[in-house]
N, C-alpha and C positions, 0 to 999 in steps of 0.2 A: 504494500500500500504506500502510495506517495502522498505526503502531507503538503508539499509546496513550501516548506520552510526548513531552514537549517537549525532552528532553535531546538534545544532539548525539550521534549514533550514529557510532562510529568504526571498528568491525570486525565482520565477519560470518563465521561458520564453520558449514558444514553437515557432519554426520557420515554422513548417508545422504539419500535423497530427501525424507524427512519431518522429521527432527530437526535443528534448527539453533539457533544462539545468536547474538545481537547484543550487543555491549558498547558502552558510551559513557560520557559524562561523568557525574560525581556518582555513581559506582559503579552505573550503570544496567546491568542485565542483562535481556535478553528471551529467551524460548525459544518455539520453534514445534514442534509435533508433527504438523503437517499441511502441510509444504512451504512455509510462509510465509503461508498464508491468514490465520491468526490468530497473534498474538504475545501472550504472557503475561509480565508483569513478574515477575521472580524476586527473592526475598528474599536479599540477599547474606549476611547472618548465617546463615540456614538452610543455604545452599549450603556455606559454610565449615565448619559443623558436620558436614554429610554427608561432605565431603571428608576431614576429620580422622578421622571414624569409619571410613571405608573404608581410609585409610592405616594406622590403628592395628590394624585387623582383619587386615591382610595382612603385618604385620611382627612 
């Protein structure tokens, strides 16, 4: 499997058969939506903004 990054990857979590995340050094975050066939590098700043928006909307 090719991740598309040279960062050391340290943890993997799948939420269902298709959606999963890998995290690693240097704030590396990868996401798959097809069971790990392809991995996309995620933008940490954008993810943090989305998380903050979700938290603010629910409280």
